[in-house]
N, C-alpha and C positions, 0 to 999 in steps of 0.2 A: 598699585597693582590689584587687580581683581582676581577672584578665583572662579574658574569655570569647570564644569563637568561635561566631558564629551562622551556620549553614549555610542555604543556600536554592538555588533554581534560577537558572540563568543568565538575566540580565535583570532579576532582582528585587533585586539587591544594593543599589542606591541607595535604593530604596523602603524596604528593610529598615533601612538606616543611618538614614534619617529617622525610622522608627518607634522605633529604639533611642534616638536623641537625645530623642525625645518622652517616653521613660520615664526619662531621666536618665543614660543611658550616654554615655561619652566614646569617640568613634570613634578607633581606632588605625590601622587599615588596611582598605581594601576591595579584595579580589581576586575573581577569578571564582568565584562560588558561596560566598564566605566574607566575613563582616564581623567583623573583630576589634575588640573594644571593652573598655574598663575600666569597672568599676561595683562598687558595694557588693553584698554578698550579697543584700540585699533586692531590688535592681534585677534581679539574675539570676533570682530567684523571679518577680518581676513580669513579666518577659519570657516565661518559660515559661507563665505564666497568660494573658497578654494578646496575645502576638505572633500576628498573623494571617499573617505573611509568612515566618517562619523555619520550617525543617523540623527543625532540631535545635539545641540549645544545648550547647556543650562548655565546660568550665572548664580553662584552661591550668594545668598543674602546673609544667612547666619546659620550656624550649627549650634544646637543647644543640648547639653548633657541631660539625660533623662533617666528615670528609674522605671521599674515595672508598673508603678502606680501613676506615672505622669499622664496628664491629659493634654491633648493637642491644643485645645482652646486656651488653657492657662499658659502653656509654653509659648504659643504664638503671640500672646498679648505682650510679650517682652520686646517684640519687634516694632519699630516705628513704621507702620505701613504707609502713612501719608508721605514718607520719603521715597517709597517704592512706586507710588502711583498717585494720580490726582483724583479728586472726587468725580470729575467728568469722565474718567476712564471707565470702560466696561472691563469686567474681569471674569476669569474662569479659574477653577482650582482642581488639581489632581492630587491623589494620594497613592503612594507606591510603598509596598513592604508590609511587614507584620509587627504588631505590638500587642502585649497582653490586654490592653484596654481598648483596642480597636477591633470591633466585631468584623468589619469589612472595610475595604478601601473607600467605598462610597460614603460610609459614615465618617471616616477620617477626613475626607474632602469637605464634607458639610461642616464639621467642627472648625476647620481652618477658615472656611468662608465666613462662618459666623464671627470668628475672632476678628477678621479683617473689617467686615461691615459694621460690627458693633463699635470698633475703635473709631471709625469715621463718624458714626452717629453720635458718640459721646463728645467728640471734639467739634463737630460742625452742625449737628442736628439733622444731618442728611446722610444717606448711604449711597455708595456706588451701585450701579446696576450690574447684574450678572448676564453674560452672553456666552453660553457654552460653545457656540459654533464659531464665532469670529470676534473674540474679545480683543480689546486694546492690549491687555496684559494677561498673561497666564502664569499662575504660581503653582508650585509643586512642593509637597512635603514628602520626603523619602525617609522611611522609618528603619532603624536598625535597633539592636539591643540596647545601645548606649546613647544614641543621639537621635534627635529629630533634625533633619537637614532641610532648611527652607530655601527654595531655589526659584529663580525666575526663568521661564522658558524663553531662551534668548533667540533661538533659530526659528521656532515654529514647527509646522508639520515636517515629518521625517525628511532629512536631507538626501536620502537615497532616491527620492522622487525628483529626478532631473527635469521632468517635464516633457521628455520626448517619447515616453512609452505609454501609448494609449491602449495598445493591444499586447498580449503576452502569450507565450506558449503554455502548454499544460503544466510544465514544471518550471515556473519562472524563477530566475536567479535575480535577487535584488542587486541594484546597480552598485552599491557600496561593496557588496561581497564579490561581485565580478571584478571590481577594481583591486580588491585585496588579492584575489586569485592571480591576476596579472602581475601584481607586485611580487608575490611569493614564487611565481613561476620562473622569475629571473628575466622575463621579457624586457627588452629595451625598446624605446620608441622608434629607433631606426630599423628594427627587425620586422620581418613579415610575421603576421599573426593569422592563424587559421583555427576556426571552430567547426568541426565536421558534424556536430549535433547542435546547431546554432539556435534552434527555436526562434524566438522573436528577436534574436541578434544582440542581446545585451553585452556579452563579452566582447564581441567585435566592435560594437559602438563605443564602449568605454575605452578600448584601445585606441580608436581613432581620435577620441576627445583628448586623451592623454597626449598623443603624438602632436596634435594641433595646439596643445596647451590652452584649451578652452576651459575657463573657470566654470565648474558645474553649477554654481549658484547664480550665474548671470541670467539664466532663463527664468528664474523665480520671480513672480510678481511682487511678493511681499515677504519680509522676514518679521518675526515676532517683535524684535527689538525696535522696529519702526514706530510702534505705538507706545513705547516706554518713555516716560518723561526725561530720563537721562540720555536719550538718544542724541548723538552728534551727527546731524545729517551732512554737514560739510565734509567731515572725514569719510563718511560712507560714500558719498558721491565721488570723491577723489579716488577711492579704492576701486570703484566700479570702472572708472575711466582707465585706470592703470591696468585692470584686468583685460579690458577690451584691447588695449594697446599691446598686451603681452602675447596675444595669439600669434602662432607661428604659421608659416606656409610650408607645405611639404610637397614633393613631386606628386603630380596627379596620377601617377601609376598606381595600380591597385596593390596596396600593401596589406590590406586587412580584408579577409574574406571568410564567408561562412557558407555552409551547406546544410541542407535538411531534407528529410524524406516526406515532408508535409508542406504542400503548397500554401496552405492557410498560414502556417508559421512564417513562411518566406514573405508572403504579402505583408504581414505585420512588421517583419524586420525591415523591409524596404520603406514602409511608411514611417517607422521609427527613425530610420536613417535620415529621411527628408526633414522630419521635425527637429532632429538634432543638428542639422546643418552639415552633415558629413557624407551625404549621398555620393559626392564626387570621389570619395576616397575609399569606399567600401563596395564589396561585391557579394551578392548572395545568389546561390544557385541551387537548383534541385539536384540532389545527388544522394546515392546510397553510401553510407559510411563504410559498409563492408566491401565496396567496390570502388575505392578511391582511385583517381587517376594521378598522374604526376603533378606536383604542385605548380601553381601559377608562377611563383617566383623561383629564380635559379639560385637565390641566396637562401641558405638554411635559416629557418626561423623557429617559432614556438607554436605548438598546438595546445591551446587551453580550451577545455571542453567540459560540459556537464551532461554526460550521456544518461540515458535512462538506467536507473538502478533498482527500480521496483521497491515497493513497500510490503509486498506479500510474497510468501514462499512460492506461490503459484506462478510468479513471473519468471522464475529461474529457467524453465525450459527454453524460452525464447531469448533470454538475456545471455546465457552462457555462450551459445554459438555466435551471437551478435558481437560480443567482446572478442571472441577467438578470431572471427573473420575480419573484424576491424584491425586487429593486431597484424594479421597477415598482409593486409593492404598497406599498412604503415611500413612494415618491413620491406615491402617491395618498392615503395616510392619515396619514403621520407627518411632515408639514412642521413644522419647528421643533424636532424632536428631534435628538439626536446618535446616530450609529451607530458602534459600536466592534466590530470583527471581528478574531478571531485566525485565522490561516491559515498553513499551511506552503507554500502555492502562491499566491504573490502574483499570478501571471498570471490567476487566477480573478477577482481584484478588478476586472480590466478589464471584465468583463461587467456590473458594477454601473453603469458609466457615471456615476461620481461623482468629484469632485475631493477628494482626501484633505486633511485639515488637519494631521495629525500621524501619525507612525508610530514604533513602538518594537519592539525585538528581545527575544524571549523564547525559551526552550526549553519545549516541552510533551512530557515524556517524552524520547524519543530524537530528536524532531523540532525543527529550528530553525524558528521561526515569526516572523511579523510581526504586530504588533497595530496595526491602522490605524484612525484616527478620521475620520469624515465628518460634517460639519454639514449637516443636511437643510434648508438655507435655501430661501427662495422661488426663488432663481435655480437652485439645484441641482435641485429637484424639477420645474422646468419642462422639464428635458432628459429626455424620456421617449420613446424610440424603440425599435421592435422590431428595427431593423436591427442586424446584428452589429457589435460594437465590435472593429475589427481593430487589431492592433499595427502592421502595415505597410500603407500605402495600396496598394502594389503587389500585396498578397495578393488584391485583387479580381480580378486576372488569372486566378488559379486558379478562382475562382467563375465567371468568364465562360467559361473553357475547359470546365469541367464542364458548364455549361448548354448549350454548343454541342454537346458530345459526346452529351448526353442527347437533344437534338433529333434528331441524326443516327441514333442507335442504337435508339431506342424503336420506330420504324416497322420497321426492319430486323429486330429481335428478334421482333416480333409476326408478321411475315411468315414468319420462319424457324421459328416455333413453339418458341421457347426463353424461359424465364422468369428465367434468371440469366445475367449477362454482365458484362464489365469495362467500366466507364464512363471510367476515367482511369488512366493508368499512367505516372507521372512525366513527363507531357507537357511540363511546365515543370520543368527540372532542380532549381530551388530548392525546389520543392514535391514532395518525394521520397516520394510515397505512391501506393498503388494503391487504387482505389475500385471495389468489386464490388457489383452489384445482385443481390439474391436475392428476387424476387417480393414487393416491398414493404418489404424490409429491406436494409440496406447495411452492408458490412464495409469499414472503412478500414484498410489495412495501411500502417504507417510503416516504410519501409526504414531500416536503420541509416545514419546520416549519415557522410560521409567525415570522417576525423580533422581535416581542415583547416577544417571548419565549426564555428563556435562553438556549444557545446551549448545555451546560452541562446537564441541566435538560432534554432536549429533547433526548440527547443520552442515558441517564440513563433510560428513559421511553422505548426507543427502545430496550435497553438491556433487560428490563423486558418482553417486548413483545416476543423477540426472545427466551428468556429463557422458556417461557410458551408454545409456539406454538407446538413443538414436543410432549410435554407431553399431552396436550389437544387432539391432533389429533392422538396420538398413533403411531408416526413415528420416525425413527432415524434422528439424526440431519443432516446427509448427504442428506436427502430427502427434506431439506428446503433451499431455495435460497432467499437471501436478496438483494433487489435493492433499489436504491434511485432515486426517480422520482422528478425532479426539473422542474420549469417553463421553457419552451423552449423559448429562446431569440435569434432570428436570426439563428436558426439551424433547420435542418430537424427534423421531429418527430421521426425518426427511428435512434437510436444510437447503434453502436456496442460497446459492453463492453469487451469481450474477445472472444477467438475462441476455445472453448472446443469441438464444433462440435457434441454435443450429442442431438439427436432427439428422441422423443417418440411419439407413436401413441395414439390419444385420439378420442373420438367419440361424435357426437350429432345428434339426429334425423336421424339415418341411414347413416350419412356421417362420414368418417374417415379423420383425419387431423394429419399432423406431426407438432409438436410444439418443439421449442427450448427454454428451460427454463433458460439457462445460458449465452448465447452469446450476447443477445440483451436486451435492456430495455423492449421492447415488445416481446411477446413469439411467434408471428406468427398467433395468433387467438384472435380477439377482442370478449370477452365473452359477452359484452353488446349488440352485434348485432345478437345474437343467434336467437331471434324471427324473426328479419328482414330476416335472411338467410332462415329460414323455410318458411316464406311467399313467398320468391322468388322461393323456390322449389315447393311450391303448385301452383304458378301461371305460371310456366315456360313451361308447356307441349306444345310441338309443336311450341314454339315461338322462335324468334331470340332474343338473350340476349347479351347485352353489359355491361361489368363490368369495370368502369373507376376508376383509382387510386386503382387498384385491390389488392395491397399488396401481400399476399400469395394465392390469388385466392379462398378463402373459399366460397364467394358468388357464384363464377363461378361453383364450385363443386356442390353446392346445386342445381343450375339451371340445370346442366347436369343430376344429379340424378333424377330431376323432369321431365326429358324427353324433354328438350329444343331441337329444331331443330338445333340450332347452338349456340355456346357460344364464344364470343370474349373477351379476357382478356388483358387489357392494363395497363402497369405500367412502370415507368421510370427506375426502378432498375432491372438489370439482375439477381441479387441475389434473389430478391423476385419473379421474374418471373420463375426462375428455381425451386424455392420452390413450386410455384403454379403448375408447371408441375408434380412435385413429388406427390403433393396432388391428382392430377388426377390419377396418376399411382396407388397409394395405394387404390383407389376406383375402379380400373379396368376400367377407362374411357379412351378410345383411339378412334382416328378417325379424319378425316380431318375436321369434323364439329366443332372441338375445336381449335381455333386460339389464339396464344399468340403474343402480339405486345409490343416490348420494345420501349417506346417513351414517351416524354413529352405529357401528355394527352391533353393539350390545343393545342399544335401544331398538334397532331394527328387528333383532331377533325376538325381543320381548313382545312385539306386536305382529310378527309374521305368523301366518297360519298355514302356509304351504309346506309340503314335504319334498325331500330330495333324495335321490339314490346315492349321490356322491357329493360330499362336502369337503372342500379344501379350505383350511384355515391356517393362515400364516401371519399371526399377530406381531406387532412391534414388540421389542424388548421392554420398552417403557414409553409412556406418553402421558402428558397432562395438557393436551390441547384444550383451548378455551371452549371448543365445541362439545367436549365430553363433560358429562356431569361429574365424574370422578376420575382420579388418576388411574393409570393402568400399569400393572407390573406383571409380566408374563409368568414369573416364578410364583408369585403370590396368587394370581387370579386364574391360572389356566384350568384348574379343576372346575371352578364355577362356570367358565366359558364353555367347556366341553359338555357339562351337564345341561346347559341351555340348549344344546343341539339335539338332545334326546327326542323331544317332540317334533323336531324338524326332519328327522331321519326316517325314511320308510323302513319297514321290517326287512332285514337282510341288507340294509344299506351300509355304507362305509364312510368313515371320516379319515381324512389324511391331515395330520396336524404336524406343523413344522415351525421352527423359530431359530433365531440365530444368537441366542444368549449363550455366551461361554459358560461352561460348567452348569448348564441347565439340568435339573433333576425332575423327571416326571413323577408325579405322585401316583404310582401304580396302585398302591393299596386303596387310596381314596377312590380312585376310578373303578377298581374292581368292586368295591363296596357299593358303588352306584350302578353296577351292572354292565360295565364296559369290559371288553377284552382288549388288551393293549399289546401290540406287537411292535417292537423296535426295528425299524427298517433304515436306520441312519446309515449303516455301512453299505447297504444295498443301493441307497440313493445318493451316495457320495460320488461325484464325478471323478474321473481320472486325474484332472488337473487340480483337484483339491485334496488328493490323498496325502500330500506332504503335511497338511495341517487339518486333520479331521475334527478338531475340537469346535470349529465354528459352525458345524452343521448337525442338527438333530431332526429326526423325522419319525413319525409313528403312524401306524394304522390302528384305528379303533372301530370295533364292531360291537353289536349288542347280542 
């Protein structure tokens, strides 16, 4: 009897142990990702050929007890390596695990390789060659606290690679995990199988291969044991012939089908089916999983699927309604079926409004996932409501408050002539989000929760928020964008999120602006400065205006619309300066009187010799951009900045200074000593939609 180690993914171990027993193996030990078993050589071959759940089969050569001081080279010398390979064989060596004397696994592999080749050199005067890519034999040492386990790679490259999948969808499910899901779902080979998010078709194809009893290893060109001196080729050839003869025939009616919303995935699925030799038994079609039709089969079957579940909180707005509508379609057409879903975000399952029957833990690549089963009984499908499924009943208070705010602010906004404004700003402390309306679309900012709030509770509250916003505002879910706003630590205030490149036009007080709701944490327009911008418009006529830290130039636009003699716009970012120029263009503002300067504002001020009637300065709270000579902190540095403006201000001129640092304290005494008169206009410039949370806005007028 030999001892083998079968490797697999976390969560598949017990299923693999059952599969090994079915082939005649005797289980020795089951640990995370590893099933150790004893078996004859024939059984080892059989599992390489037939296992649908293992990723690799290793043959144990020897386990040696070790201490913290043990060296791989010395321990490996205890093994008779010429019994494991011949001099003419090429070899490769791997090392897995940790040990106090091993700096890294590459070093461990080198020490084992040295032990093997030195032993051959001492006995024969020659050494075997190393071939890392395609060796005749590959050895592995696995390290743990008490043992070095020396193993031979028996199967070779991962057994999940069946050979049929050349192309895969965006979120590929490995073949062995697909087979494990089918097993856990309770699906039987004679039952219909449907995957409504089929991607490149792996689940559907594995089901067809199981039903046809096709040995997954038959398509493999070579196994690692074929280069091993102990290989018994006659036994192996006999097993392959038996595997070919064991294939079943099934009715040519479509029992296995999948659908997807991406034609590229479907093309890959059809190609994979042809390579797997099951094209006659599977069917793939273009379909929206939220608008499913009646099933192809009149017999109830099993739905096994790997729907999108997102790795970012920002994915929630589109995924919640996807799951909800998918569930409604299932309830309408699939009564009597079983639904089995794998997801890394179990909160999304809440949107299905179904009671689960069982749940299992798996890993899908780096993600910990739940595989949950639902029986679509008559009672289950009777529950079909479009109302959001909330985790907490008290979450309805958020929806009620949002609805109340909308009613109050819509008429006000229309009267004011503004198309974007804040609807909600952490009005209820437990629902710590801001909700901003942008002319038919809405941005939901989640503020970072305090450390005292349980992360899971916080995410469930966010789920409830996102679930209610589209319904309260009467918009589709694709019109809602979710962003997470965290405290800025050592970074610029402007962060790029992705590059969708979608801009839309909004308006306020006669000015038009381009906003980008998806690409950045901020949208290009600070809504709380709306009154300040209008004030600049009202005061700018025939004046020279300077806008420092201009961002996208919204204050500059208002100054130009107000009839400014000239407007100079300064910002360090070319991206935002180009954006400012586009804002001028959409307002029909052109001419040499509008100047745009790309520069560090502090350095620009130090070399500027022009003077201005009106200066608007709205610096970031903090910045340490690589383009700046020094870091910037508005609380620490504001007096120095404002004093730099003294020579740039014409006699009788005015500075409007604003920032968004919470608990900012202007140093009035230091500024008075420098000759400034300071007037706090924070309350006067606070817009109606921000009066619920005035702490985020400060604004001052300074004259000399």
